[in-house]
C-alpha positions in Angstrom: 0.0 0.0 0.0 1.4 3.4 -1.0 1.1 6.3 1.4 -0.6 9.3 -0.3 1.5 12.4 -0.8 -0.8 14.5 1.3 -0.5 12.3 4.4 1.2 14.0 7.4 4.8 12.9 7.8 6.8 12.5 11.0 10.5 13.6 11.3 13.1 13.1 14.0 15.5 16.1 14.2 18.5 16.0 16.4 20.4 19.1 17.6 23.7 19.4 19.4 23.2 20.6 23.0 20.6 19.8 25.6 18.0 22.4 24.9 14.9 20.6 26.0 13.7 23.5 28.2 13.8 25.8 25.2 11.8 23.4 23.1 9.3 22.8 25.9 8.5 26.5 26.1 8.6 27.4 22.4 7.4 24.2 20.6 4.6 22.7 22.7 3.5 20.6 19.7 6.8 18.5 19.5 7.9 15.4 21.4 11.3 16.4 22.9 14.0 14.4 24.5 17.4 15.7 25.8 20.4 13.6 26.9 24.1 13.0 26.4 24.6 16.4 24.9 21.9 16.2 22.2 18.2 17.1 21.9 15.9 15.1 19.7 12.5 16.3 18.6 9.8 14.4 16.7 7.5 16.6 14.7 4.5 15.8 12.5 4.1 18.1 9.5 1.3 18.2 6.9 3.2 19.4 3.9 6.5 21.0 2.6 5.4 24.5 3.7 4.9 23.4 7.3 8.2 21.4 7.2 10.3 24.3 6.0 8.5 26.7 8.4 9.5 24.4 11.3 13.1 24.5 10.1 12.9 28.3 9.9 11.7 28.4 13.5 14.8 26.4 14.5 17.0 28.7 12.6 15.5 31.7 14.2 16.7 30.3 17.6 20.2 29.7 16.1 19.7 25.9 16.4 21.5 23.8 13.7 20.3 20.3 13.1 22.9 17.5 13.4 20.6 15.0 11.7 17.1 14.9 10.2 15.3 11.7 9.3 11.8 10.9 8.2 10.4 8.3 10.5 7.1 7.6 8.8 3.8 8.8 7.8 0.8 9.3 10.1 -1.3 6.4 9.0 -4.0 4.3 10.7 -3.9 0.6 10.3 -0.7 0.4 8.2 2.8 -0.6 9.3 5.9 1.3 7.9 6.3 -1.5 5.3 2.8 -1.0 4.1 1.1 -4.2 5.4 -1.8 -4.3 7.8 -1.0 -3.3 11.4 -1.2 -6.1 13.9 -4.7 -6.8 14.8 -6.2 -4.9 11.9 -6.0 -7.4 9.0 
């Protein structure tokens, strides 16, 4: 099963430094973890405009990403490989 292009996507973005408090105050819509000198955020974005807007917000705070990975689409009943989720098929 192919995921439609307009399906929201999830990204994990890692920054150098433990700045979890900054993210908690500024980005209430992100999942944030800080440890071992890095901060990882997971964000769900609906489209390219929202994705680049999020990156602009990070740049405004002088935060530079160390890594950025797509971790999947927001889907219901589908595993990352496209098969039925356990218990749904």
